[in-house]
C-alpha positions in Angstrom: 0.2 11.3 -13.4 2.1 14.3 -11.8 1.1 15.7 -8.4 1.3 19.4 -7.5 4.2 19.7 -5.1 3.9 23.5 -4.6 2.3 23.2 -0.6 5.4 24.5 1.0 5.3 27.8 -0.7 1.5 28.0 -1.1 0.5 26.5 2.7 3.2 27.6 5.0 4.1 31.2 3.9 2.0 33.9 4.7 0.3 34.7 1.5 -1.1 32.1 -1.5 0.9 31.7 -4.2 -0.5 33.4 -7.4 -2.1 30.7 -9.3 -3.0 28.5 -6.3 -6.3 26.8 -6.5 -7.2 27.5 -2.9 -10.4 29.4 -2.9 -10.4 33.1 -1.3 -12.6 32.1 1.7 -9.5 30.5 2.9 -7.4 33.2 2.8 -9.9 35.5 4.4 -10.3 33.2 7.5 -6.5 32.8 7.6 -6.3 36.5 7.7 -8.9 37.0 10.1 -7.5 34.6 12.7 -10.0 31.8 12.1 -8.4 28.4 13.3 -8.7 25.8 10.6 -11.5 23.9 12.4 -13.5 26.8 12.7 -12.8 27.4 9.1 -14.0 24.2 7.8 -17.0 24.3 10.0 -17.8 27.5 8.3 -16.8 26.5 4.8 -17.6 23.2 3.4 -17.2 24.1 -0.3 -13.3 23.2 -0.6 -11.0 21.5 1.6 -7.4 22.4 0.1 -7.4 25.6 1.7 -8.1 24.1 5.1 -5.3 21.6 4.2 -2.7 24.5 3.8 -4.5 26.1 7.1 -3.5 23.0 9.2 -0.2 23.3 7.9 0.2 26.7 9.1 -1.1 25.5 12.8 1.0 22.9 12.9 4.1 23.1 10.9 5.5 20.4 9.8 9.5 20.9 9.9 11.2 17.3 9.3 10.9 15.4 6.1 11.2 12.4 4.6 11.9 11.1 0.8 10.4 7.7 -0.2 10.9 5.5 -3.4 8.0 3.0 -4.1 8.7 1.7 -7.5 9.1 4.9 -9.7 7.1 6.9 -7.2 8.6 9.6 -5.3 6.7 10.7 -2.4 7.7 13.3 0.2 6.4 13.1 3.8 6.7 16.1 6.1 5.9 15.8 9.8 5.7 17.8 12.7 7.3 15.6 15.5 10.8 14.1 15.2 9.5 10.8 16.8 7.2 10.1 14.2 10.3 10.8 11.7 11.9 8.1 13.4 8.9 5.7 13.0 8.6 6.3 9.6 12.3 6.2 8.8 12.2 2.7 10.8 9.0 1.3 8.9 10.1 2.3 5.4 13.8 1.9 5.8 13.9 -0.2 2.3 12.3 2.7 0.8 14.1 5.7 2.1 16.4 7.7 -0.4 18.6 11.0 0.6 17.2 14.2 -0.8 19.0 15.5 -3.6 21.6 17.8 -3.1 22.3 21.7 -4.9 25.3 20.0 -6.8 23.0 17.7 -8.6 21.0 20.4 -10.3 17.6 18.3 -9.4 14.6 20.3 -8.7 13.0 18.4 -5.9 9.6 20.3 -6.4 9.6 19.3 -9.8 10.4 15.5 -9.8 8.7 14.4 -6.3 5.3 12.7 -7.3 3.1 13.0 -4.1 3.2 15.4 -1.2 1.9 14.2 2.4 2.0 16.1 5.6 1.3 14.2 9.0 0.7 16.4 11.9 0.7 15.4 15.8 -2.3 17.3 17.1 -5.2 16.9 19.2 -8.1 15.0 17.9 -10.2 17.4 15.8 -13.8 18.3 16.8 -15.7 19.2 13.4 -19.0 20.1 13.0 -19.8 18.7 9.7 -22.0 15.9 8.3 -20.0 12.6 8.2 -21.2 9.2 6.5 -20.7 6.4 7.8 -18.8 4.0 5.8 -20.8 0.4 6.4 -18.6 -2.7 7.1 -17.1 -5.0 4.9 -19.2 -8.1 4.3 -18.3 -10.5 7.1 -17.6 -7.5 9.6 -19.7 -5.8 12.2 -17.8 -2.9 13.7 -17.9 0.6 12.2 -14.6 1.8 11.8 -14.6 4.8 9.6 -16.7 8.1 8.4 -16.2 10.3 5.7 -17.3 13.6 4.1 -17.0 14.4 0.5 -16.3 17.8 -1.0 -15.6 19.4 -4.5 -12.0 18.9 -4.4 -11.5 15.8 -2.0 -12.6 13.7 0.9 -12.3 13.7 4.6 -11.9 10.4 6.4 -12.4 10.1 10.1 -11.3 7.0 12.0 -13.9 6.3 15.1 -11.6 4.6 17.3 -8.5 6.9 17.3 -9.8 10.4 16.3 -7.1 10.5 13.3 -8.4 12.6 10.4 -7.4 12.4 6.6 -7.8 14.9 4.2 -7.0 14.3 0.5 -7.9 15.6 -2.9 -6.5 16.1 -6.4 -3.2 17.4 -5.3 -2.7 17.5 -1.5 -2.6 14.8 1.4 -2.7 15.4 4.8 -3.0 13.3 8.2 -3.8 14.9 11.9 -4.3 13.5 15.0 -2.5 11.5 17.6 -0.2 10.4 14.9 2.4 9.0 17.2 -0.1 6.8 19.0 -1.6 5.5 15.5 1.5 5.6 13.3 -0.1 2.3 11.6 -2.7 4.5 10.3 -0.3 7.1 9.0 1.5 4.2 7.5 -1.5 3.0 5.7 -2.3 6.7 4.4 1.0 7.0 2.9 0.3 3.6 1.2 -3.0 4.1 0.0 -1.9 7.5 -1.6 0.8 5.5 -3.5 -1.7 2.9 -4.4 -4.2 5.5 -5.8 -1.0 6.9 -8.0 -0.3 3.6 -9.4 -4.0 2.9 -10.1 -4.5 6.2 -11.8 -1.5 5.4 -13.9 -3.5 2.4 -15.5 -2.9 -0.2 -13.2 -5.5 -2.6 -11.8 -6.0 -3.3 -7.8 -5.6 -7.3 -6.9 -5.9 -8.7 -3.4 -2.8 -10.5 -3.4 0.6 -11.3 -2.0 3.5 -11.6 -4.1 7.3 -12.2 -4.7 9.7 -12.7 -7.2 12.5 -15.6 -8.4 15.3 -14.6 -10.3 13.6 -11.7 -11.7 10.3 -13.2 -12.7 7.0 -12.1 -10.5 5.0 -14.5 -9.0 1.6 -13.5 -7.2 -0.6 -15.2 -4.5 -4.2 -15.1 -4.3 -6.9 -16.8 -2.3 -10.3 -16.9 -1.0 -10.9 -15.7 2.7 -8.4 -18.0 5.0 -6.4 -19.8 2.1 -3.2 -18.4 3.6 -1.8 -16.3 0.6 0.7 -14.5 3.1 1.6 -17.9 4.9 2.5 -19.3 1.4 4.4 -16.2 0.2 6.7 -16.5 3.3 7.3 -20.1 2.8 8.4 -19.0 -0.7 10.7 -16.4 1.1 12.4 -19.4 2.9 13.5 -20.9 -0.7 15.4 -17.3 -1.5 12.8 -15.4 -3.3 12.6 -11.4 -3.0 9.1 -10.0 -1.3 7.1 -7.3 -3.2 3.8 -7.4 -1.3 1.7 -8.9 1.7 -1.7 -8.1 0.5 -2.2 -5.5 -2.1 -1.2 -5.7 -5.6 -1.5 -3.3 -8.3 -0.9 -4.7 -12.0 -0.4 -3.1 -15.5 0.4 -3.9 -18.9 3.6 -3.4 -20.1 2.6 -0.8 -22.7 1.0 1.6 -20.5 4.2 1.5 -18.2 4.9 5.3 -19.1 6.8 6.2 -16.1 8.8 3.0 -15.8 12.2 4.8 -16.6 11.9 7.9 -14.7 14.5 8.4 -11.9 15.8 11.3 -9.8 18.7 9.6 -8.0 21.9 7.9 -9.3 23.9 5.1 -8.4 22.4 2.4 -5.7 19.7 4.7 -5.2 18.5 4.6 -8.7 16.9 0.9 -8.8 16.3 1.0 -5.1 12.8 -1.1 -4.8 12.8 -2.5 -8.5 13.2 -5.8 -9.7 15.0 -5.7 -13.1 12.8 -7.1 -16.2 14.0 -10.0 -18.0 11.8 -8.6 -20.7 9.7 -11.7 -21.1 6.6 -10.9 -19.3 3.6 -8.6 -20.7 3.1 -7.1 -17.3 4.4 -5.4 -14.3 3.4 -5.8 -10.8 3.6 -3.4 -8.0 3.8 -4.1 -4.4 2.9 -2.1 -1.1 5.4 -0.9 1.5 3.9 -3.0 4.1 5.1 -5.3 6.4 3.3 -9.0 6.5 1.1 -9.1 9.4 0.8 -12.9 10.4 -0.8 -15.0 13.0 1.1 -17.3 15.5 0.4 -20.4 13.4 2.3 -19.0 10.3 5.3 -18.3 12.8 5.1 -21.5 14.4 5.4 -23.2 10.9 8.1 -21.1 9.6 11.6 -21.2 11.2 12.9 -17.9 10.0 9.7 -16.3 11.4 10.1 -17.9 14.9 12.4 -14.7 16.1 9.3 -12.6 16.2 7.9 -13.9 19.3 9.2 -14.4 22.3 10.0 -17.7 24.2 6.8 -17.5 26.4 4.5 -16.5 23.5 5.9 -19.7 21.5 5.0 -21.9 24.5 1.4 -20.3 24.7 0.6 -20.5 21.1 1.9 -23.9 20.5 -0.2 -25.4 23.5 -3.3 -24.4 21.2 -5.0 -26.7 19.3 -4.4 -26.6 15.5 -7.9 -25.7 14.4 -8.0 -23.0 17.2 -4.5 -21.5 16.2 -5.6 -21.4 12.5 -8.3 -19.0 13.3 -6.8 -17.1 16.0 -7.0 -13.4 15.2 -3.6 -12.3 16.8 -1.2 -10.6 14.3 2.8 -9.7 14.4 4.8 -7.6 12.1 7.1 -9.6 10.3 10.4 -7.7 9.3 11.6 -8.6 6.0 15.0 -7.7 6.5 15.2 -9.4 10.4 13.7 -12.5 9.3 15.4 -13.1 5.7 18.2 -10.9 5.4 18.8 -7.6 3.8 17.6 -6.3 0.3 14.8 -8.8 0.1 11.8 -6.4 -0.3 11.3 -4.3 -3.6 7.7 -3.1 -4.9 8.3 -3.5 -8.6 8.9 -7.0 -10.8 7.8 -8.2 -14.2 4.7 -10.5 -13.5 4.8 -13.7 -14.8 2.3 -16.2 -12.6 -0.5 -15.5 -10.5 -1.3 -18.6 -7.7 -5.0 -19.0 -6.8 -5.5 -21.1 -3.3 -8.6 -22.5 -3.7 -8.0 -25.4 -1.1 -8.8 -26.7 2.0 -7.9 -28.1 5.6 -8.6 -31.8 4.4 -6.7 -34.7 4.0 -7.2 -34.6 0.1 -3.6 -34.4 -1.7 -2.9 -31.0 -3.2 -4.2 -30.4 -6.8 -2.3 -28.1 -9.3 -3.2 -27.2 -12.7 -2.8 -24.1 -15.1 -6.4 -22.5 -16.0 -7.5 -19.9 -18.4 -8.8 -16.8 -16.6 -12.0 -16.6 -18.9 -12.7 -20.4 -18.7 -12.6 -20.1 -14.8 -14.5 -17.0 -13.8 -15.5 -18.1 -10.6 -11.5 -17.9 -9.7 -11.3 -14.2 -10.2 -13.0 -12.9 -7.1 -10.1 -14.4 -5.2 -7.8 -11.6 -6.8 -10.3 -8.8 -7.4 -10.1 -6.1 -5.0 -12.4 -3.0 -4.6 -10.7 0.4 -4.4 -12.2 1.5 -0.9 -12.7 4.7 1.1 -9.2 6.5 0.2 -9.5 6.1 -3.7 -11.0 9.4 -5.0 -9.6 9.8 -8.8 -10.2 12.9 -10.7 -11.0 13.1 -14.4 -7.5 12.2 -15.2 -7.3 8.7 -13.8 -6.4 6.2 -16.0 -7.3 2.9 -14.0 -9.3 0.4 -16.3 -12.7 -0.4 -15.4 -12.5 -3.2 -12.7 -15.0 -5.6 -14.2 -14.4 -9.5 -14.1 -13.6 -9.1 -18.0 -11.1 -6.5 -17.7 -9.5 -8.7 -14.7 -9.6 -11.8 -17.3 -8.1 -10.2 -19.7 -4.9 -8.6 -17.7 -4.5 -12.0 -16.1 -4.7 -13.6 -19.4 -1.0 -11.8 -19.8 0.5 -14.2 -17.4 0.1 -18.1 -16.1 -2.5 -18.3 -13.8 -2.3 -21.8 -11.5 -5.2 -23.1 -9.3 -4.0 -25.0 -6.4 -7.0 -26.9 -4.7 -7.5 -30.1 -3.1 -5.8 -30.4 0.6 -3.6 -27.5 2.0 0.2 -28.1 1.7 2.5 -25.0 1.7 5.6 -26.5 1.7 4.7 -28.6 -1.6 3.1 -26.0 -3.2 6.0 -23.7 -2.6 8.2 -26.1 -4.3 5.9 -26.5 -7.1 5.9 -22.6 -7.8 9.6 -22.3 -7.7 9.9 -25.1 -10.0 7.5 -23.6 -12.2 9.1 -20.1 -12.2 12.3 -22.2 -13.0 11.2 -24.4 -15.8 7.7 -23.4 -17.0 6.4 -26.6 -16.0 4.6 -27.9 -13.1 6.2 -31.0 -13.1 
């Protein structure tokens, strides 16, 4: 699925490129000096033209090139501090732009174009629909407005606005204060790209051991991220913290596409051992973990200050487990360099169905079609930032389809009492030997 990368000359130049699908009203508004916000308020038929208007009003002159698995993403920003933050956060996945000598046409090879604009909070006089909170949540965080060619999402707490459609993607507002939302937007555009190339979305963490990908899903509060980080203590490579896209091997039609050479050609990809039937794709998002996870993993202690360690260590175990206080865990700082990639052959899925009891840990291999009750732990709805077009190849996300996909790997149920250390030992042993014992 190839995105149009023509936004430089379509949106920033003084005239529209011939053949562009921006409607004439947008061009007329620009010529008459109407601001982007005024134009959007006057005409709610298309958003692509208004994306171009904002790019003209807040020019983005700094850029970064990211490589997420086989997907190349070009991000342009209008603030150097924001560029530095994106470089810092996505450090493992930043690649150089091709040189003139390489003969590579960047406009033809980049898959997704995104721009982020530090700007005042927009005041859009258009009707937004409230996004109802997820089950178990109360706070309304987002609103959205749909157009014939895309969607606008507004974050109610921060005033950030996100425009996205078939070909173009834009974030605008107080980006520096909310760089995490810009980062999430970039990742969401990549998630949609993978899904529309034939993948299913999973709610899972994942690591890889000697070329074998191992996913971890679990019911609410089961500790999938904690489990994955315990696996990292044993030398695995990190793939993803909370979202995973899985695709059958025969659909991986873009797996060999590269625009770089040398070290950058395989950056972010775990080489296949040819024994798996599926490929899994992670998300370039650092783990956000609670103090209990940190205190029980010596490799993570550096994330907290000495004072924080003393404070959280004094809390009862039950309170610590339920505490909603999150820290970002840098994979490089905690586990060393070159330990974070976004693609690996998928061999197994662990589903955590355990409880905080004194029962012994129980582990068994299950067949997805015989344990449909476990599938909701892995299934994940696409959410507000997914708006596919008619060319999207994502399979229908039904339980039967998930069961079909997961039948291509080994699914292991961990039940009984919680025991991260023993579970990590068993999972690594399985990846090594193919046996649970």
